[in-house]
Structures are given as C-alpha cells and as structure tokens.
C-alpha positions as CSV (number, residue, x, y, z in Angstrom):
1,X,-0.1,0.0,0.0
2,X,1.5,3.4,-1.1
3,X,1.0,6.3,1.1
4,X,1.5,10.1,1.0
5,X,1.5,12.9,3.5
6,X,-0.3,16.2,3.0
7,X,-0.1,19.2,5.3
8,X,-3.3,20.0,7.1
9,X,-3.6,23.7,8.1
10,X,-4.3,24.4,11.8
11,X,-7.2,26.7,10.8
12,X,-10.1,24.2,10.9
13,X,-12.4,24.3,7.9
14,X,-15.4,23.0,9.6
15,X,-17.3,25.6,11.9
16,X,-17.7,23.1,14.8
17,X,-14.0,22.2,14.7
18,X,-12.9,25.7,14.4
19,X,-15.0,26.7,17.5
20,X,-13.7,23.7,19.4
21,X,-10.1,25.0,18.8
22,X,-11.2,28.5,19.8
23,X,-12.4,27.2,23.2
24,X,-9.1,25.3,23.7
25,X,-7.1,28.4,22.8
26,X,-9.1,30.6,25.0
27,X,-8.8,28.3,28.0
28,X,-5.0,28.1,27.7
29,X,-3.6,31.3,26.3
30,X,-3.5,33.3,29.3
31,X,-1.1,30.8,30.9
32,X,1.3,31.4,28.1
33,X,1.2,35.3,27.9
34,X,3.9,35.8,30.5
35,X,5.9,32.8,29.6
36,X,6.1,33.8,25.9
37,X,6.3,37.5,26.6
38,X,3.2,38.0,24.4
39,X,1.6,41.4,24.0
40,X,-1.6,41.4,26.3
41,X,-3.2,44.1,24.3
42,X,-3.1,42.0,21.1
43,X,-4.2,38.7,22.9
44,X,-7.2,40.7,24.4
45,X,-8.1,42.0,21.1
46,X,-7.8,38.4,19.5
47,X,-10.0,37.0,22.2
48,X,-12.7,39.6,21.7
49,X,-12.7,38.8,18.0
50,X,-12.9,35.1,18.7
51,X,-15.8,35.8,21.1
52,X,-17.7,37.8,18.4
53,X,-17.2,35.1,15.9
54,X,-18.5,32.4,18.2
55,X,-21.6,34.4,19.3
56,X,-22.3,35.2,15.6
57,X,-22.2,31.5,14.9
58,X,-24.5,30.6,17.7
59,X,-27.0,33.3,16.7
60,X,-26.9,31.9,13.2
61,X,-27.5,28.2,14.3
62,X,-30.3,29.3,16.6
63,X,-31.9,31.1,13.8
64,X,-31.5,28.1,11.5
65,X,-33.2,25.9,14.1
66,X,-35.9,28.4,14.6
67,X,-36.5,28.5,10.9
68,X,-36.6,24.7,10.6
69,X,-39.1,24.6,13.3
70,X,-41.2,27.4,11.6
71,X,-41.0,25.6,8.4
72,X,-42.2,22.3,9.9
73,X,-45.1,24.3,11.5
74,X,-46.2,25.7,8.2
75,X,-46.1,22.5,6.5
76,X,-48.3,20.9,9.3
77,X,-50.7,23.7,9.1
78,X,-50.9,23.9,5.3
79,X,-52.7,20.5,4.5
80,X,-55.8,21.0,6.8
81,X,-55.8,24.7,5.8
82,X,-56.0,23.8,2.0
83,X,-59.0,21.3,2.7
84,X,-60.8,24.0,4.8
85,X,-60.3,26.6,1.9
86,X,-61.7,23.9,-0.7
87,X,-64.7,23.2,1.6
88,X,-65.4,27.0,1.7
89,X,-65.1,27.3,-2.0
90,X,-67.8,24.6,-2.4
91,X,-70.0,26.4,0.2
92,X,-69.6,29.7,-1.9
93,X,-70.6,27.9,-5.1
94,X,-73.6,26.4,-3.5
95,X,-75.0,29.8,-2.9
96,X,-77.7,30.9,-5.4
97,X,-76.1,34.3,-5.4
98,X,-72.6,33.0,-6.5
99,X,-71.5,33.6,-10.0
100,X,-68.2,33.0,-11.8
101,X,-67.2,36.6,-11.3
102,X,-67.5,36.2,-7.5
103,X,-65.1,33.1,-7.7
104,X,-62.6,35.1,-9.7
105,X,-62.9,38.2,-7.4
106,X,-62.1,35.9,-4.5
107,X,-59.0,34.4,-6.3
108,X,-60.6,31.0,-6.2
109,X,-60.8,30.3,-9.9
110,X,-58.7,27.6,-11.4
111,X,-56.4,28.7,-14.3
112,X,-54.7,27.1,-17.2
113,X,-51.0,27.1,-18.0
114,X,-49.8,26.3,-21.4
115,X,-46.7,24.1,-21.3
116,X,-44.4,23.7,-24.4
117,X,-43.7,20.1,-24.2
118,X,-41.0,20.1,-26.9
119,X,-38.7,22.3,-24.7
120,X,-39.8,21.4,-21.2
121,X,-37.5,19.4,-18.9
122,X,-37.6,18.0,-15.3
123,X,-36.0,19.9,-12.6
124,X,-34.2,17.3,-10.3
125,X,-33.2,17.6,-6.8
126,X,-31.6,15.0,-4.4
127,X,-31.3,14.3,-0.7
128,X,-30.2,11.5,1.6
129,X,-33.0,9.1,2.8
130,X,-31.7,6.5,5.1
131,X,-28.3,6.7,3.6
132,X,-29.6,6.4,0.0
133,X,-30.1,9.0,-2.6
134,X,-33.6,10.2,-3.2
135,X,-34.3,12.0,-6.5
136,X,-37.3,14.3,-6.6
137,X,-39.0,16.3,-9.3
138,X,-42.3,18.0,-10.1
139,X,-44.5,15.5,-12.1
140,X,-47.0,18.1,-13.6
141,X,-49.0,16.8,-16.6
142,X,-46.5,14.1,-17.4
143,X,-46.8,10.3,-16.7
144,X,-43.2,10.3,-15.2
145,X,-39.6,10.6,-16.1
146,X,-36.9,8.4,-17.7
147,X,-34.0,8.6,-15.3
148,X,-30.3,8.0,-16.0
149,X,-27.6,7.5,-13.5
150,X,-24.0,7.6,-14.2
151,X,-21.7,6.2,-11.6
152,X,-18.1,7.6,-11.1
153,X,-17.8,9.2,-14.6
154,X,-19.1,6.2,-16.5
155,X,-17.8,3.3,-14.6
156,X,-21.4,2.1,-14.5
157,X,-24.7,3.5,-15.8
158,X,-28.3,2.5,-15.5
159,X,-31.8,3.8,-16.2
160,X,-35.1,3.7,-14.6
161,X,-38.7,4.7,-15.5
162,X,-40.1,6.7,-12.6
163,X,-43.9,7.2,-12.3
164,X,-43.9,8.7,-8.9
165,X,-42.7,12.2,-8.1
166,X,-39.6,10.7,-6.4
167,X,-37.2,7.8,-6.8
168,X,-35.3,6.1,-4.0
169,X,-32.0,4.8,-5.6
170,X,-30.9,1.7,-3.9
171,X,-28.8,0.5,-6.8
172,X,-25.9,-1.5,-5.3
173,X,-22.7,0.5,-4.8
174,X,-19.4,-0.6,-6.7
175,X,-17.4,-0.3,-3.5
176,X,-19.0,0.7,-0.2
177,X,-15.6,1.5,1.3
178,X,-14.8,4.5,-1.1
179,X,-16.8,7.5,-2.1
180,X,-19.1,7.1,-4.9
181,X,-20.5,9.8,-7.4
182,X,-23.8,9.4,-8.9
183,X,-24.9,12.0,-11.5
184,X,-28.7,11.9,-12.6
185,X,-30.4,13.4,-15.6
186,X,-33.9,12.7,-16.8
187,X,-36.5,13.3,-19.6
188,X,-40.2,13.7,-19.1
189,X,-42.4,10.9,-20.3
190,X,-45.8,11.2,-21.7
191,X,-48.1,8.2,-22.9
192,X,-45.0,5.9,-22.8
193,X,-42.8,8.1,-24.8
194,X,-39.8,10.4,-23.9
195,X,-40.6,14.0,-24.6
196,X,-38.9,17.4,-24.3
197,X,-35.4,18.2,-23.3
198,X,-32.8,16.5,-20.9
199,X,-32.7,17.9,-17.4
200,X,-29.7,19.6,-15.9
201,X,-27.6,17.0,-14.2
202,X,-27.5,16.8,-10.4
203,X,-24.8,15.0,-8.4
204,X,-25.1,12.9,-5.2
205,X,-21.9,11.6,-3.3
206,X,-22.2,8.4,-1.3
207,X,-19.8,8.7,1.5
208,X,-17.7,5.5,2.5
209,X,-19.4,3.1,4.9
C-alpha cells in the first residue's frame, strides 16, 4: 500500500472544529502570555474577535433551528388549511347568489397554464434518505420521467422509468468502502414516450461506509 503525507492547516475548515479550537485556545492562552512575553493588548483583541465570531455562529445556528421549526409548523398547518379552503369554495359555489365573477374576485378560480412540451425538462433535486439518494421532481402533466444515473464518470450506468414524483435509488454500490459519485439526468415521459429536453444534471456523493 502506497501512502503520502499532506499538510493540514491548523485553521479548521469546519465551523464546529474551528469553534472547538477557539475554546481550547481561550482556556489556555492566558497561561502562556507571561511565559512567551506576548503582547497582552493583542491577545485581548484576538480573544474579543474570537468571542464575536462564536457568538455570531451561535446566533446563526439558533436562527436556523428556529427557521426549521417554523417551516415544519407551516407544513403541518398547510394541508388542513387547504382542505378547509376547498370546503369554503364549495359552500360559496352552492349559494344561489354566486357567479363565476365572484369566484374570480375571491381568487378561487382555477387557471390554465400552457406548457411547451418540446422544450420542457424536469428539474431534479436530491437528498439522503436512510443513507440512500432520493431524486425528486415535479410531475406536472406528465406520466413520469426516464431517469439515467452515471456512476463515477461512467464506471457504471443505468436507467429507470419513474412514475412517482420521487425515486429512491437503492442500486448496489460498486465499493462501499470508497466515495461514489452518482450523476442523475432525466427526460419527461408522456403516454409511454420520452418528450422534451434532458434535465440539468444533479450530483449525489455516497460517503464510504
């Protein structure tokens, strides 16, 4: 087995690692100031800047947590609210005094959107679900997508016809002990035929197990 050595900078790239080093530095530097004849003013200034950074990161992380909680609350409220709105629309339409103009005025009218099938293409997104890639797209008026996955720049390739709005990719890994790159593209399908243009590629990296 051949090996090589690379230099790892002491400034940590990950936020949590950087902050861990900050706490270590802050807890020990005062002991070294007299021993190393360091400028106390400079060290005090550095410690103030370190504290400002850590405080800002903590505020950011708290806001992210709050935003995630708020997003979850919105999602939980949306489905029952949508049902309630639809029931209200039916009640309005049952009134003898209701006209199409009333529905339009209330913003409850359905509209039509023209889609040029020849130039349309899926917009793919990926996320990890139980350690596997999940590919999602908006199905719209189509019957599904023809999904292509290229592994490690062409080491393997496979295709799937997807009729749901998502696809859980459980295709076996080439080597679970090394990272694996999967690049997905897709075409829309309508009445069993491929239509439109190919999607932009999205990449998912499977980490080693």
